[in-house]
N, C-alpha and C positions, 0 to 999 in steps of 0.2 A: 504493500500500500504506500502511496505517495506520502512523503514527509516534508513539512515546511521547516526551514532552518530554525532551530531553537523552539519548535512548537512544544506546547505543554497543555495539559488539561487543567483548567481552572474551574472548580465547582461544576464539573461535568461539561464545560464548554471548551472546544478546541481554540486555543489562542496562538497567534503567530509569535515568533521570537521577539519581535519589537514591542511586545506587551508582556514583559516579565511580571511575575506576581507582585513584585515590589511597586511597580508603577501603577498597577491596578489599585492597590491599597492607597497609594498617594493620591490618585485621581479621585477616589471616593471622598477624600477630604480636601480636595482642591478648592481654594477660595474663589467663588464666583461673585460678581457684583450685578446689581439690578440694571446697570447700563450695558452689561455684556450681551452678546447674542451667541447662542450655541447652536450649531447646525449638526444634526445627527442623521445617520442613514446607514442602512445595510450596504456593504460594498457594491459598487457598480449600479447605484440607483440614481446617480445624477448629482452627487454631493459637490463635486468640484465646480460644476456649472452654477449651482445655487450659491456657493460661497463667493464666487466671483461677482455675481449679481449683488449679494448682500454687502460685499466689500465696497463696491462703487456707491451703493445707496447710503451706507453709513458714513462714508468719507467724502461726501460732497461731490460725487460724480466726476472726480478729477481723472479723466481717462489718460491723459498724458503722463501723470505721475504714476498711475497704476501700471502703465506699459513699461515703466522703467524698474518696477519692483516685482520680482517673482512672486507668484501667488502665495508660496509658502512663507514669505516674509511678511505678508499682510494677514494671513490666517494662521492662528496658532493651533498646534496639535499637541496639547499637553501630555497626552498619554502615549506618545510615540517615543521610542527609545532607539537611537541609532546603535546598531551592533548589539542590541539587547541590554545596553547599559543606561541607567538613569542619568540624565544630565541635569544636575541641580542648578547649573548656571543657566540653562535654558528655562527651567521653571522659575528662576529668579527674574529672568528677563520678562517672562509673561506677567509675573506678579507686579513688576514695576512699570509695565506699559500703561500708557494713558488711555482713558476711556474715549470712545467706546471700543471695547476689545471684541474681536470676532474670533471665535474658537470653533473647532470641528472635532468630531469623534465618531468612530464606528462602534464604540463600546455599547454593550447592552444597557437597557434602561436601569437595571438594578445596580449597575456600577457607576452611575452618573454622580457628580458631586452633590452633596446634600442640598445645597440651595436650589439646584435644578429639580430634584425630587420634591422639594417643599414648595415648588411652583412659584419661585421668586424671580427666576431669570427667564427672559424671552428665549424661546427655543423654536427652531424650525426643523421639522422632520420631513424628509423626502421619501416618497413611496414610488416604486416602479413595479410593473407587473412581473411576477416571479419567473415566468418563462424566459423573458428577455434578460432578466438579471442572471439566470443560470448560464445562458450563452455568453453573455459579456464577462461573467466571472470566470468561465472556462478559459477564455482568451487572456484574461488578466493573469490567471494562474500560469499560463504558458509563457508569458512574456516577462514576468516579474521575478527577479532574483530573490526578493524577500519572501516569495511564496514557493521557491524552489524550482522555478521554471518547469512546471508540470509537463511530462512527456507522454502521458497517457492519451488515450483516445477520448473523443466526446462521450462515447458510451460509458467509459470508465468514470469520467467526471460526473456524468448525469447520476450515476449510482451514488457517488460521494455526496452530491448536492441534495438529492432527494432523501438521503438518510441523515442529513445534517452533519456529516463528517467533513465539514469545511471550516475555514476560519470564521469565527463568530457564531458557529453553530447553525441550527435550522433557521432558514429564512422565515418560515411560518411562525415559529416560536418568538423570534426576534421582533417581527413586525407586530404580532398580537400583543406582546408585552408593552410596547410603546403605545399602541392604539388603546388598549384597555386602561392604561394608567393616565393617558393624556387627552383622550377624546373630548372630555368635558372641561378641559383646562383652557381658559381664554388666553393664557400666557404661552400657548403652544400653537403654532401654525403648521398644519399638514398641507403639503404640496404634492401633487402627482406629476411625475415625469412626463407622462403622455399628454396631460393637459397643458403643461408648459411648452411642449413642442408645438401643439396646436395654436396656442395663443401666448407667446412669451411676454407680450406687453402686459397682459392681464396678470401674469406672475409677478412682474415688476411692480404693478399697482398694489397687489396683495401684500407683497413684502414691505413696500414703503409705508403703507397704511398700518400694517402690523407693528412696524418699528417707529411709528409716529413721525415719519419724514415726509415732507412735501416736495414733490418733484414737478418741474414744468414738463410740458409735452415734449419739448425739445430734448430735455435731459433723459426722459424715458426712452425716446427713440434712439438716442445715442447709446444708452445702456443695452437696449435690445440688440442693436447692431454689433456692439462691441462684444457681447456675450453669445453671439450666434455660434453654432457648432463649427462652421468653417473658420470664423474669426479666431476662436479659441484654439482650434487645431493648428493654426498658422502662427499665432502670437507667441513669441519666445517667453513671455511672462507667465503664460498659462500652459504652454506645451511642456508636459511633465518630463519628457525625455531630454529637454534642454536644461532642466533643473536638477535632475537626478539620473545617475547611470544605472539605477535599479531596473529600469524598463528597457527591454530590448525591442525596439519598434520594428526590427527586421522580422521578428516573430509575429508580433501583433501590435498595432499602434494603440496608445492609450485612448485616443479619441478614434474609435473604430468606425462605427456607422451612425450612431445616434438616431436610430429609427425605431419604430414600433412594429413588432411582428417578425423580427429576424429569426425568432425561435422556429418558425416554420421551415427554415432551411436546415435545421438540425434535428428536431424531434422526430423520431419514428412514430408510427401509429401506436405501437405498443408503449413507448415512452410517454406519449401524450395521455394514454389511458391511465397509466400508473400515476402520472402527475395529477390528472384531474381527480382521481380517487383520493390521493393524499391531500390535495387542495380542499376538497369537500370535507374530509375528516377533520382537518385542522381549522379551517376558516368558517365553517358553517355557523351561522348565527352572529357573526362578528359585526355585520353591517358594513363591512368594507367592500368596495367594488373596484375592479381592475379592468383596464382597457388592454386587450391582448392583440389589437390590430384588426384591420379589415372588418370593422363594425362588430367585433366579438367582445362583449363586455360581460364579466361575471361578477355578480353581486351575491355576497354571502351574509 
């Protein structure tokens, strides 16, 4: 079975090596402020896209300045440990940064900082249909050294994904935990990847209103254009391979297709049947709906 470098099981959840147990414990007690914004998402759900939008909205839509600063320097990832070692200097840098701070995490809800769980900090959670997440995650596993550059087949990865034996565990359990804990919380904004693709301007409107920011129509259009899939793919400040050598884009680019329904090019009929059964068992009664492309929407 494939192994992620430094992987470990933390309370039953498979964690990558850049989340050693020490940083998870530190993150639980990380000091958040009401002026912060935390963006959360299961991997490959559109988090990088959202954080770039939020960064521009929070910091006065200065596109020229943003283009000179890599996204990782504008968005803090407090629970990430380079080479699996806790960087206390990085944590101090975050702690001393001026408001408003923008932070991201893939961590499960139960491991979020106390202030986030106590509903004191604005949080944006991104949702994407799980079939496309599975395909995108497969390619991410293949190209990312931090995930061991998976060399197995799609069929092998599908079995890992559907069984929850991937980094951060079961997609279904992960999403349901956030949904059940936060769906009634006015301090949490849920955004859907597919709706953002259809109407990115509306996503900018929702985020700006949620954060109490007023944008002109001109600023909105600039942000929409700046954060389009093609723009972010070409922009050195957001093109992840230009920032880190962990991603091998000759295997699969970080910004791959950015479309809805690509799962149809991978799922066999049998895999789709298995997936649908698992989806119903896990998500039934949740009230969540997902757009799987070509006018196929599933509501549970």
